[in-house]
C-alpha angles and dihedrals in degrees: 000000000000124000091237099047108155094226095071101008095220142030138358106271124213121248114235114267116257105255097206107042136042120264134198115234125188124195139185125207108195107192137165092250104033143001116224128192117190129183116196140178113228113202122187110250136196118257111275141179090239110082093343092187092069119094095183136040115232126220117182109221099173136023133174128175133182136183105265122248129182096023119110121184090341092306123114107244101166120032096193094051093048092046093054093048091048090052092051094048093046091045092054092048092048092050091051093047093043093228140088124239130206104187137035144192106239132199125233123211098150132067096073097277112227130192121205133170118218122192125202134173135194131194116250097180093223093303127129119271112260130191089257092057090053090052090049097051092044090050090050091053092043094054092056089059099054114116130170096219097046133053123216112243097175135005116185127176101227097187145344129225131205118202090340096310104128133200098054110151101193117012095178111136093006120125127238148122103242125033116196135181135195111213122197108209121189114195137179133194111274099228092058090052091045091055091048092052090046091056092052093045091051088058086057094253132115129226112246095184141340122230127188110246094232091054093050097047091047091052090053101042106037126082119222096257090056092048090048101044097039128271141165123231114204114197110198108197132170098269105011139033114209130196127206126181120203128190135166090006096304140096105253102171140011136182141166134211124199095234128096148139093300090063089059089052095050090047088055093045090053097040095048096032096234137127121282094246091049090048090051090053092048090050093051097042103035108011119109135173089214128077112239126187093218089061092079092060098042111089120199129189121238117206112234122250098232129087092228114115090213091064108106122214113253121234120224134170112262087236089072091058091048093048092054091046093046095051092057095041092051091049090052094047093047090051090052092047090053093046091052090047093048093047091065090231094104094107091050092052087053112170098330124103127159119198118205140154129080097288091056088076093074113124112264095009098125090052093049090048092049090053098045099037092038091219141105109277131194132174111247122213124188109279135212102012125125129202097039114142113240091254091059098049094085131093091268089076098049095105094051092048090045090056086056091051094046098081087064092060099032091099091064086076129085121206128191115238120204093264092061089249115120121242133167088204122083113247091246099051123116092242093051092049091048091049089051091050092049091050092050096043102048 
């Protein structure tokens, strides 16, 4: 199915999860550092106090991850390279799960993600709100958001209003004159999505749905109280750092910055004149985002860049490594602080920030973030998933796990279909066709 199918001008949309039986979901996290494929079994679960927002329990039955190639700052730079890495990751996950997959839910970091809020109102004439009125007001908000150059990834009604009273969660059956809705719409540039889909198609797979990286990592790393009261999740990846803000159980804002852990590594490689892989090792072993007085005395050896055996390693104080690391980390955190401030969601975020993603594991990062963002900071690991190998339980796997969680919340979204009716189902899906047939036949 093409990205620009006329039926639902836009992206492949997920089908609702079956509420009675278990269902296999496969996801693909294409990042600048690694590509992860996960296959999971989602089983309906009873309501519970632990993670009450989840309708299904998730057991990972297959996982494959590969060092990324051909992705730069979240953008696909080399189709062939990405395709081969995707094949390897999917192949490993399929072997472990003992089954083959044909479609995947994929994450999106590229395409200059943009969050906008659209507001629409309709006149009720003092009547009670019916399902049709909700459809109408959502459609009115949805139509404002349509652009030819950008595709809608997510559109979430964040709150309704009745006669100017805001903050109404479900206005159905309430009385009023004017019904309003605020719709959070997250869009990305179409060419970036087209290239992403192309990569997956070239590996003989289809895209089942696309999810913005910040949304996915927030779903995996935040607990319900944070999502309810207002919180920002900052996913620090290799090539991009993404921000998502949640409040009252919904995603209300998202953003992405083209800086990540890999920039720290290249700074080190340049500053110490060493190879990228040696710089990466120095960063992990010796790098710190915190100044430390002992660093001036500790001397570490830096492998030379040349192939010549006569080249001797250079010796530098550890403080130099930390200074290089700290400069880039502080720049990234200050950029994030300014983006949150500019978004206008600073009061909603309040004092709660969760850091996740592979680059969040850098020594001293939470402390540096606390200082620069002036908020409480914790490191978020993917929550509520069984079957993950120990290596995949860390913050580096939040996005992949979030893609697994996403089908459970996909029905919160409303998407305009070409007819102006709203449908969470793509125009080409089995369910939509069956609905059409029922409408026409009876």
